[in-house]
C-alpha positions in Angstrom: -15.8 11.8 -10.8 -15.5 10.4 -7.1 -14.9 12.7 -3.9 -12.9 11.6 -0.6 -11.3 12.8 2.2 -7.7 11.7 2.1 -5.5 12.2 5.7 -2.1 13.3 5.7 0.4 10.6 3.7 2.9 8.6 5.4 5.7 7.4 3.2 7.9 4.9 4.1 11.4 4.4 2.0 13.6 1.5 2.1 17.2 3.8 2.8 15.0 5.2 6.0 14.2 3.6 9.7 10.9 2.4 10.4 10.4 3.5 14.2 6.6 2.4 14.4 7.8 -1.1 14.3 9.3 -0.8 17.7 5.7 -1.7 19.2 6.6 -5.2 17.5 8.6 -7.8 19.5 12.5 -7.8 18.0 12.0 -11.3 17.3 9.2 -11.1 14.9 10.2 -7.8 13.8 13.7 -9.4 12.3 12.1 -12.1 10.8 9.7 -9.6 8.4 11.3 -8.7 4.5 12.0 -5.4 3.8 8.8 -4.6 2.1 6.8 -6.0 4.9 8.7 -3.8 7.3 7.7 -0.6 5.1 4.3 -1.2 4.7 3.4 -2.0 8.3 5.6 1.0 9.5 3.4 3.5 6.9 0.2 1.7 8.4 1.1 1.9 11.9 2.2 5.5 11.5 -1.2 6.3 9.6 -3.7 4.5 12.4 -1.5 6.3 15.1 -3.3 4.1 18.0 -7.0 4.9 16.2 -8.9 2.8 14.7 -10.6 2.2 10.9 -13.8 0.1 9.7 -11.6 -1.4 6.9 -8.1 -2.1 5.3 -6.7 -2.2 1.7 -3.7 -3.5 0.9 -2.6 -2.8 -2.4 0.9 -3.7 -4.5 1.8 -4.9 -7.8 4.4 -7.2 -7.2 3.6 -8.2 -3.1 6.8 -9.8 -1.8 7.9 -11.5 -5.1 11.4 -12.1 -3.8 10.2 -14.6 -1.8 8.1 -16.6 -4.5 11.4 -16.4 -6.8 13.2 -18.1 -3.9 10.5 -21.1 -3.5 10.9 -21.6 -7.2 14.8 -21.8 -7.2 14.0 -24.6 -4.3 12.0 -26.4 -6.4 14.4 -26.2 -9.1 16.7 -27.8 -7.1 14.6 -30.5 -5.8 14.3 -29.2 -2.8 10.7 -29.1 -0.8 9.9 -25.4 -0.3 9.4 -24.1 3.1 5.6 -23.9 4.4 6.6 -20.7 6.4 8.4 -19.0 3.5 5.3 -20.2 1.0 3.1 -18.6 3.6 4.4 -15.5 3.5 4.9 -15.0 -0.1 1.2 -14.9 -1.1 -0.3 -11.5 -2.0 -2.2 -11.2 1.1 0.9 -12.5 3.5 1.1 -8.6 4.8 -2.4 -8.2 5.4 -2.1 -10.9 7.6 1.4 -10.2 9.2 -0.3 -6.8 10.3 -3.5 -8.7 11.5 -1.6 -10.9 13.9 1.4 -8.8 14.7 -0.7 -5.8 15.4 -3.7 -7.8 17.3 -6.2 -5.8 14.9 -8.9 -7.8 13.5 -10.2 -5.3 11.0 -11.7 -6.9 7.8 -9.3 -6.2 5.1 -8.7 -6.7 1.4 -5.3 -7.1 -0.4 -5.5 -6.1 -4.5 -2.7 -6.5 -7.0 -3.5 -2.7 -7.8 -2.2 0.4 -8.2 -2.7 3.6 -5.3 -5.5 5.1 -7.3 -7.1 2.0 -8.1 -6.6 1.1 -4.0 -8.7 4.4 -3.6 -11.3 3.5 -5.6 -11.9 0.2 -3.6 -11.9 2.1 -0.5 -14.7 4.5 -1.8 -16.5 1.8 -3.3 -16.7 0.4 0.1 -17.5 3.5 1.9 -20.6 4.0 -0.3 -22.1 0.6 0.5 -21.3 0.0 4.2 -24.2 0.8 6.4 -21.6 1.9 9.1 -22.2 6.0 9.5 -18.7 7.8 9.3 -17.0 4.7 8.1 -12.8 5.1 7.4 -10.8 2.9 5.5 -7.0 2.5 5.6 -5.3 2.2 2.3 -1.6 1.2 2.2 0.3 1.0 -0.9 3.9 -1.1 -1.3 5.9 -2.4 -3.6 9.4 -3.1 -4.4 11.5 -3.7 -7.7 10.9 -7.1 -9.1 14.5 -9.4 -9.1 16.7 -8.8 -12.5 15.6 -12.1 -14.0 12.2 -10.7 -14.7 11.5 -9.5 -17.9 9.3 -6.6 -16.1 12.4 -5.6 -14.0 12.9 -1.8 -13.2 15.2 -0.6 -10.4 13.6 1.4 -8.1 13.9 1.6 -4.3 11.2 -0.2 -2.3 8.5 2.2 -0.7 4.9 1.9 1.4 2.5 4.9 1.5 -0.8 4.9 3.4 -3.3 7.4 4.6 -6.9 7.2 6.2 -9.5 7.7 3.4 -13.7 8.7 4.5 -16.4 10.7 3.1 -16.8 13.6 5.1 -15.2 16.7 3.8 -13.9 16.1 0.7 -10.4 16.9 -0.1 -9.8 15.1 -3.3 -11.9 14.7 -6.7 -10.7 11.5 -8.8 -11.6 11.1 -12.3 -11.8 7.7 -12.9 -11.5 7.9 -16.8 -8.5 10.1 -16.9 -6.2 7.9 -15.3 -3.1 7.2 -16.7 -2.6 3.5 -16.9 0.8 2.7 -15.6 2.7 -0.6 -16.9 4.7 -0.2 -13.8 2.2 0.6 -11.0 4.5 2.0 -8.4 4.8 5.3 -10.5 1.2 6.0 -9.9 2.2 6.2 -6.1 5.1 8.3 -6.7 3.4 10.5 -8.6 0.2 11.0 -6.5 2.5 12.0 -3.5 4.3 14.4 -5.4 1.0 16.2 -6.4 -0.3 16.0 -3.0 2.8 18.0 -1.6 2.6 20.5 -4.2 0.9 23.9 -3.2 -2.4 24.7 -4.6 -0.7 27.6 -6.6 1.8 25.0 -8.4 -1.2 22.8 -9.2 -2.6 25.8 -11.3 -0.2 25.0 -14.2 -0.1 21.5 -13.9 -1.8 19.9 -17.0 -5.1 18.0 -16.8 -4.8 15.4 -14.7 -7.2 13.0 -12.8 -6.3 14.3 -9.1 -7.8 17.6 -8.2 -8.0 19.1 -4.5 -11.0 20.3 -3.3 
């Protein structure tokens, strides 16, 4: 059982505006993919001009639409664009955030669920010598292109929060975590759980997350 403090969640959805990106120059903003805009919007909203000591970026698929475009170019005997390749790798959004927001905070990018990202943040917090350290966790995903066998339709979204060890408000039972083939379900279920009142949670079946 691990205990952490989770700050307010910031959810960005594909059908909504991304006001936090106004601080990024328009020309650079237009070049961002849809999922990158959602991830950066949530990250910037969580930070709100504050600072953290580490960032965990997590996504199951990343910006897979760009990877598919590169593969299509190769099949047509075209040379893939170096820019397209550099922004298709799994840690591309972390790099874009660092450059566009001029934030050199150390970070890691995982192919993971929201809960797995929380565990990564907890592990970093327990091992860092920094007092009162804080970690920004950002989860983002969008549906794979239909050509993939794992395709399951859902609207792209990003969710973020700042994690610390002071004044815990969440208990996470690692052994009770549900394995989701589609990891976005974990984030969506956590968001619903976090919005529910304490009274409603009393009637929920046993689960990995408990408020404290």
